[in-house]
TIVO-906371 format. One record per residue: x, y, z of N, C-alpha, C in turn. Coordinates in steps of 0.001 Angstrom, whole numbers, padded with zeros to 6 digits, always signed. Atoms other than C-alpha are relative to their C-alpha. Layout:
TIVO-906371
XYZXYZXYZ ...
This chain:
TIVO-906371
+000870-001277+000126-000025+000085-000012+000949+001135+000009 -000731-001314+000079+001093+003545-000742-000928+001155+000674 +000783-001184-000408-000056+006697+001119+000611+001286-000796 -000407-001182+000681+000093+009926-000911-000355+001285+000898 +000208-001241-000787+000382+013336+000900+000088+001123-000889 +000195-001041+001002-000841+016263-001138-000594+001264+000566 +000712-001237-000506-001471+019801+000176-000704+000585-001177 +000773-000553+001129-004188+021557-001846-000469+001483+000645 +000356-001301-000397-005197+025241-001739-001246+000086+000816 +001196-000065-000781-008682+024612-000367-000790-001336-000143 +000713+001251-000167-011338+021903+000382-000528-000380-001412 +000519+000256+001246-012971+022166-003059+000988-000720-000977 -001124+000558+000813-009677+021486-004881+000248-001458+000435 -000325+001299-000420-008918+018483-002638-001069-001015-000176 +001232+000932+000240-012456+017009-002948-000065-000384-001490 +000089+000250+001480-012270+017459-006753+001044-001046-000486 -001083+001078+000432-008931+015559-007094-000410-001324+000613 +000203+001211-000649-010085+012934-004602-001179-000724-000800 +001240+000594+000691-013500+012342-006439+000456-000459-001370 -000432+000422+001307-011826+012174-009829+000782-001295+000054 -000822+001135-000113-009253+009712-008698-000762-001326+000427 +000916+001052-000422-011872+007574-006960-000850-000495-001162 +000846+000365+001153-014232+007609-010046+000900-000751-001041 -000939+000634+000904-011191+006569-012188+000574-001196+000558 -000374+001253-000759-010418+003792-009609+001468-000054+000057 -001444-000100-000242-006867+005014-009297+000348+000006+001419 -000210+000082-001372-007222+005197-005552-001260-000765+000688 +001061+000806-000701-009306+003182-003000-000675+000861+001127 +000543-000820-001033-009811+005895-000342+000693+001399+000025 -000613-001329-000044-009187+009568+000236-000454+000713+001277 +000318-000778-001237-009063+011756+003388+000337+001406-000244 -000312-001471+000081-009146+015613+003533+000062+000556+001413 -000195-000556-001318-007722+017197+006542+000070+001658-000266 +000020-001464+000193-008627+020932+006793+000900+000717+000832 -000518-000973-001037-006906+023995+008292+001447-000203+000232 -001327-000021-000312-003178+023468+007960+000718+001246-000433 -000553-001221+000465-001130+026546+007924+001514-000497-000524 -001158+000166+000694+001902+026309+005610+000925+001201-000144 -000910-001114+000232+005053+028359+005433+001060-000603-000858 -000931+000583+001018+007459+027871+002456+000614+001120-000761 -000652-000811+000928+009894+029502+000052-000663+000033-001304 +000519-000065+001332+008335+030686-003202+000426+001104-000641 -000484-001060+000771+009967+032772-005784+000806+001047+000846 -000963-000835-000723+012697+034128-003408-000512+000641+001239 +000456-000587-001206+010432+034933-000345-000784-001066+000625 +000728+001004-000781+008736+033209+002517-001490+000401-000154 +001438-000001+000184+005036+032657+001872-000653-000762+001200 +000828+000763-000924+002295+031565+004291-001393-000122-000551 +001328+000301+000548-000982+030030+003308-000754-001082+000833 +000817+001030-000587-003805+027915+004625-000250-000996-001098 +000244+001054+000900-004116+024554+002940-000897-001235+000629 +000694+001269-000234-006085+021273+003001+000811-001144-000348 -000772+001123+000452-004190+018003+003041-000817-001082-000509 +000727+001221+000560-005309+015237+000791+000898-001225+000240 -000801+001267-000190-004193+011746+001820-000816-001039-000825 +000606+001124+000987-004844+008962-000786+000624-001280+000460 -000399+001325-000266-004664+005317-000070-000107-000946-001186 -000064+000769+001266-003566+003071-002985+000650-001334+000216 -000730+001300-000087-002676-000671-003115+001232+000224-001080 -001096-000039+000808+000837-000884-004512+000068-000853-001203 -000124+000801+001184+000963-002104-008025+001318+000582-000766 -001274-000515+000681+003985-001620-010440-000160+001412-000499 +000175-001353+000648+002526+001547-011971-000823+000960+000880 +000950-000954-000815+000231+002923-009198+000560+001382+000289 -000708-001234-000511+002686+005560-008003+000057+000938-001205 -000097-000876+001217+003303+006913-011497-001309+000421-000516 +001313-000367+000534-000295+006886-012622-000705+001028+000924 +000539-000918-000815-001538+008607-009530+000637+001413-000063 -000823-001230+000012+001283+011134-009515-000369+000884-001403 +000350-000678+001400+000652+011943-013336-001332+000705+000055 +001330-000413+000088-003017+012349-012816-000278+001244+001030 +000082-001179-000953-002662+014646-009668+000663+001333-000646 -000612-001182+000609-000293+016909-011613-000922+000726-000975 +000932-000507+000962-003018+017202-014305-001122+000821+000669 +001264-000644-000783-005741+018167-011777+000358+001062+000917 -000344-000995-001126-003770+020213-009188+000282+001384-000633 -000118-001426+000560-003788+024021-009705+001493+000571+000287 -001432-000465-000262-000140+024536-008197+001002-000194-001188 -000949+000221+000957+002709+025023-010577+000934-001211+000290 -000869+001045-000391+004843+022642-008512-000689-000623+001198 +000517+000532-001247+002518+020616-006238+000789-001049+000714 -000655+001043-000798+003798+018453-003481-000769-001281-000117 +000577+001364+000101+002977+014835-004332+000947-000976+000503 -000869+000710-000778+004725+012872-001649-000572-001341+000235 +000408+001344-000360+004472+009121-001407+000632-000494+001215 -000460+000540-001359+004832+007326+001943-000048-001470-000008 +000258+001348-000081+005478+003637+002360-000732-000424+001187 +000905+000416-001081+003088+001771+004596+000810-001378+000543 -000632+001177-000659+004841-000701+007031-000885-001104+000322 +000933+001077-000432+001783-002573+008005-001440+000491-000305 +001437-000145+000123-001979-002771+007345-000839-001142+000554 +000899+001003-000556-004697-004631+009071-000662-000677-001210 +000506+000890+001117-005946-007608+006852-001451+000435-000566 +001341-000276+000410-009626-006498+006767+000020+001242-000975 -000038-001142+000826-008732-003013+005305+000697-000431-001331 -000799+000316+001190-006151-004433+002822-001066-000898-000865 +000950+000778+000792-008916-006914+001619-001110+000827-000646 +000989-000981+000389-011425-004070+001298+000653+000786-001299 -000621-000742+001159-008870-002139-000892+000214-000866-001251 -000164+000870+001196-008237-005124-003046-001241-000217-000747 +001181+000297+000719-011781-005613-003803-000670+001231-000734 +000513-001265+000691-012341-001971-005172+000385-000137-001508 
């Protein structure tokens, strides 16, 4: 299984990306965490913004990471979106089975 961590500018953006990926069956589950404050360098100065975090859960297949990353880049409004994948060290069998059945 792979977890994707993707900051989005607002809830509507995160929800649209999640819905599209779910409809296309590229992901099995999506979570949106509201209200994160972000500070970062952009174009030579420090910026601050409020973002929503999109977490995607995907069963690991040979091309899942590349397919999801490519699609998120197409859907995301940022010039350089953070699309970070995190390995999963463990997963309960019931949840894994549910993901496999999607």
